[in-house]
C-alpha positions in Angstrom: 13.0 157.1 88.1 11.3 156.4 91.5 13.0 153.8 93.9 12.3 152.2 97.0 15.2 150.5 98.9 14.2 147.1 100.8 14.7 146.5 104.6 17.7 144.8 104.0 19.7 147.4 102.3 21.8 150.3 104.6 19.7 154.1 104.3 23.3 155.2 103.1 21.8 153.6 99.4 18.5 155.3 99.6 20.6 158.6 100.2 23.2 157.9 97.1 20.2 157.5 95.1 18.6 160.9 96.1 22.0 162.6 95.8 22.0 161.2 92.3 19.2 162.9 91.4 16.6 159.9 91.9 13.6 160.1 94.2 14.2 157.1 96.8 12.1 156.2 99.8 12.8 153.2 102.1 10.8 150.4 103.2 11.9 151.6 106.9 10.5 154.8 106.4 7.1 153.7 105.0 7.1 151.3 108.2 7.5 148.1 105.5 10.1 146.3 107.5 8.9 142.9 108.6 6.5 143.0 105.8 5.6 140.0 103.6 7.8 140.6 100.4 4.0 140.3 98.4 3.1 143.3 100.5 6.4 145.3 99.8 6.1 144.5 95.9 2.6 145.3 95.7 3.2 148.8 97.8 6.2 149.3 95.0 3.6 148.4 92.3 0.9 151.1 93.8 3.8 153.9 94.0 5.3 152.8 90.6 8.4 152.2 92.5 11.2 150.4 91.4 12.5 148.0 94.3 16.7 147.6 95.3 16.9 145.0 97.6 19.4 141.9 98.8 16.2 139.5 98.5 17.3 137.1 95.7 13.3 136.1 95.9 12.5 139.0 93.8 14.8 137.8 91.5 12.3 134.8 90.6 10.4 135.9 87.5 7.9 133.4 88.1 6.6 134.9 91.3 7.1 138.9 90.7 7.0 139.0 86.5 9.2 142.2 85.8 6.5 143.2 82.7 4.0 143.3 86.0 5.7 145.7 88.1 8.1 148.9 87.6 11.3 147.1 87.9 13.3 145.3 90.3 17.5 145.9 91.0 18.6 142.8 93.3 22.1 143.0 94.4 24.0 139.7 94.5 27.4 140.5 95.6 30.7 138.4 96.7 30.6 140.1 100.0 27.9 142.4 101.6 30.0 144.7 103.7 28.8 148.1 103.6 31.7 149.9 101.5 31.8 147.3 98.7 27.8 147.4 98.7 28.1 151.2 98.1 31.2 150.9 95.6 29.2 148.8 93.3 25.8 150.9 93.9 28.1 154.1 92.8 28.6 152.1 89.5 24.9 151.3 89.4 23.7 154.8 89.8 26.2 156.0 86.8 24.7 153.0 84.5 21.0 154.6 85.5 22.2 157.9 84.9 22.9 156.5 81.2 20.2 153.9 81.0 16.4 153.6 81.9 15.3 150.5 83.8 11.5 150.0 83.0 9.9 146.6 83.8 13.1 144.7 84.1 15.0 142.8 86.4 18.6 144.0 87.1 20.5 141.5 88.8 23.8 143.5 90.0 26.9 141.9 90.8 30.5 142.5 91.8 31.4 143.1 87.7 28.7 143.4 86.0 24.6 143.7 85.5 22.1 141.2 83.7 19.1 142.4 82.6 15.7 140.6 82.5 12.9 141.6 80.6 
């Protein structure tokens, strides 16, 4: 699976994806920082990459229907400190190793993942 981490996430997250065997680029690497959400989503669609973000706007299935994109992962955590985010992300990566995300929205919470097709 191909991923892109949004500008609002630490670079450590992209490194975790890569270390886990996934292809992951960052929005910063592609100079997408500060670009509107629509542009970031369009680039992900063109590249076939699943967008990983903290931006709840990407969880709006009317604006971003999962069937029209490779997929979205949106973190919705009680606290956003980097150690907690990375702990949750490690659980996410283990899930992704056994389960494919394709044209879905995954809302990653502290203790569960909600899926929307």
